N, C-alpha and C positions, 0 to 999 in steps of 0.2 A: 192899422188902427184896431183897437179892441172893439168887439161887437157891442152894440148898444141894444137896448130892448126896443126894437123897431115894431111897427104895426104888425108885421108878419109874425114876429115872435109872440106878440101879445095875442094874436089870433090863434097861434099854435098852442099856447098854454091856457087859453080861455076855458077849455073843457075841464081843467083841474081846479078852477077857482072856488067851486062850492065846497070842496073837501081838501083844502091845501094847508090845514094846520100843521105846524112843524111836528107835533107829537104823532099825528096821523102818518106823515111821510116817513118819520123815523121808524114807527112800528111797521109800516109797509116794507121798508128795506130789511128789517130784522126778520119779518115773516118770510119774505122771498128767500133770504139767505138760509133760514132755518129749514124751510120745506125743501130747498134745493140740496142742502147737505144731507138731509135724511134720504132724499131720493138717490143721490150719488152713492151714499153708503149702501143702500139697498141694492142698487145696480151692481156695485162691485162685489158684494156678498153673493148675489145671485150668479154672476158670471163665474166666480171662483167655485161655487157649489156645482154648477153645471159641468164645468171643466173636470172637476174631481170625479163626478159620476161617470163621465165618459171614459176617463183614464186615470188610474191611481197616480197621484203625484202631479197631475196636470194643473190642479188648483194652485199649488205652490209656484209653478212656472207662470201661471196667470198673474200672480202677485207681482212677480218681477217684470212681466210685460207691461202691466198697468203702471208700475212705478217709473219705468224707463221709456215707455212708448216705443219699444224695440221691434214691434211687429205691426203689420197692416191692421190686424184685428184690434190691437190696442189703440191705434190712432182713431179707428172708427168709433170705438167705445168712448174715447176721450171727447170726440166731437159730439157724440150723442149725449154725453153727460151734461154738457152745457145747455142743451135743449131742454133738460129737465127743469130749468128755471122758468120756462115759458108757461106751463100750467100753474106754477106758483104765482107768477105775475098776474095771470088771468084771475086767479082766486082773490088776490089782494085788490085788484081793480074792481072786481065785481062786488065784493062784500065790504070792503073798507072805504072805497072811493066812489062806488056806485056809478061806474062808467065802463065802457067796453075796451077790450084790448086794441081794437081798431082806432080808438081815439088817440093812441100814441103815435100813429103814423102821420096823420095830417088832419086838418079840420074837416076834410071830406071823408076821412076814414079809409082812403085808398092810396096805394102806392102809385106814384107818377112813374109809370114804367119807362117812358121815354127818357126822363132824367136818370133813372136807375141804370138803364143800359148805356146811356152816354157816359156816365161816370165809370162804369165797368170797362167800356171800350177804351176810354182815355187812359185809365191806369194800365190796362193791358198793353197798349201801344207804347206809352211812355216808359213802362217798366221794361219792355223788350229792348227799346233803344238804349236805355241806361244800363242794361245787363249785357250788352254786346261785348264789353271788355272781359267779362267773366266767361261768357260763352265761348270765346276764342282763346281763353287762357288755360293754363295747366291746372288751375285750382277748380276745375269743373269736370265732372265725370257722369256718365250715364249709369244710373243705379239699377233700373228695371228695363227689361225689353218691352216693346209695345204689347206683346201678348201677355206679359205679366201685369202690365199697368192698366190696359183697357177695361178688363172686367170690373175694376174698382172705381172707374171714373164716374159712372152714373150715380151709384149710391153715395160716393164721396161728395159729389156736387150737391146732392140733396141735403146732406148733413152740414156741409159748409154754408149753404144758403140759410138753413135753419139756425145754425150756431151763430153766424154773424148777425142775423136778424134778431135773435134773442138778446145778444149783447147790446145792439143799438136800441132796441125797444126799451131795455132797462136803463141804460146810461143816458142816451140822448133823448129818449122818449120819456119814460117815467120820471127819472130824477130831474131832468131839465124842466119838464112841464110843471112838476110839483113845486120846485123851488122858484121858477120864474113867476108862477101864479101868486106866490107869497111875497117874494123879495124883488126889489128893483135892481139891486147891485149885481153887476155882471160877475163879480168875484165869487158870488154864491151860486147863481144858477148856471154859470159857464165854467168857472175854474174848479169848483168843488167836485162835480161829477168826473171831470178829467183827472183830477188827483186820485180819486177813488179807483178809476179805471187803471191808472198807472200803478197804484199800490197793489192791485191784484196780480200784477206781473212780477212781484217781488219773490225771487226764488234763488236763494244762495246755494242750494244743493246743485242746481243745474248750471247757474251762471257764475258762481264764485264771486270774485272781485268785480265782475262786470254787471252785477245785479243792479246797481243804481243807474247805470247808463241805459240799461234795458227798461227800467222804470221810467226814466226820463223820456225815452223814445215813445213808450206807450202813452205817457201823459201828453206829449206833443200831439200824437195821433188823436187823442181824446179832445184836445183843444181845437184842432183843425176840424174834426167831424162836428163838434159842437157849434163852432162858428158858422160853418156851412149850413147846419140845420137852422140856426137862428136867422141867418140871412135869407134862406129860401122859404122858411115857414113850414117845412115838412121834413120827413126823415128819408125821403127817397134817395137823394144824392149820397148821403152818408151810408145808407144801406148798400148802394152800388160800390162805393169806394172800399168799404170794409170787406165786402164779398170778393172783390177783385184782388185785394191785398192777400187775403187768406187763401184764395184759390191758387195764387202764384206760389206762395210759400209752402203750402201743404201738398199740392199736386204737381207743380211744375219744377221749381228749383228749391229744394229744401236744404237746410243746414243740419248736419248731424246733431242729434240731441234735441231738436225742436220739431217734434211730430213729423219727422222726415221719412218715415217708412213707406209712405205712399207716393213720394216724389219721384217723378220720372228721372230727374237729374239731381245731383248733389253738388253743392258748393263746399269743397273740402276745406273747412276752417275749423279751428278749435274754439268753441264758444266760451271756454274759460281762459283763453289767451287774451290778456288785457290789451296789448297794443293792437293786435289784429282786430278784435271785436270792437274796440273803440273806433278804429278807422271805418269798419263796416257799418256800424250804427250811425256814426256821424254822416257817412255817405247816404245811408237810408233816410236819415232825418233831412238831409239836404234835398233829396228827391221829393220827399213829402212836402217840404216848404215850397219847392218849385211848382208842384202840382197845385198847391193852395194859391199861390200868387197868380198863376195862370188863370185859375178859376175867378179870382178877384178882378183880373183884367177883363175877362170875358163878361163878367157881371157888370162892370162899369161901362163897357162898350155897348151893352144892350139898353142902358138907360137913356 
């Protein structure tokens, strides 16, 4: 059943009601995107200049690294670059909507850490069980030794937490709240942010003919996270789910070409292979839907 605008969703979006005009929300999105792009461009330029000063020609090597995420350093920079949207979002909320960044989390302004950790643990356990066929198969190899991997774990965890929080605060926080405060239709406040979230995963250079199924998979994730946020009335569960998903794919089992340089293990598949990737992504989407329906069953059992 599609999510309706329940009392919890109404309470969650109430903080946006005073400044929810469509022009204001559209301007907010443009400002966040603009400030973010300026920040990312500045970060990339600074990284290249610093590398060039350290060693002649290293700046050109850095361009290749950042374009392909072929090193651990490049993956860390990529994760950090997403976090640059967070101060932009804070500025937009503060001066355009006259409310706090914390208002995007919940009516209380606080993360419900029990729900967050439960969501994280559930995805971790469920993901491990569903990954067993890969773990025991030939399409799986250890990429890094523990000594190579462990020094990167703590900083990567911090950046993954901030990166996933930034994305959730914008898509399921800012966009859903602003649209739900103005419109009753679920097709606007639920589907539109998910479509935008999916569209940002459009990358024909990386995925080739598989681009649209990657977009579809990301859109489905956006719909699931959005529905869970609407039903729970806060962002905590979606934050935990998103963190667990990215933690697994970035640090534990990576796919070559997808920010995999920090992954302890690699799932050896070609992300441009249509048949293989279609099967992988359909399987991933099936797991996501299974997690979602289990959540709905638990929610119904608690009523």
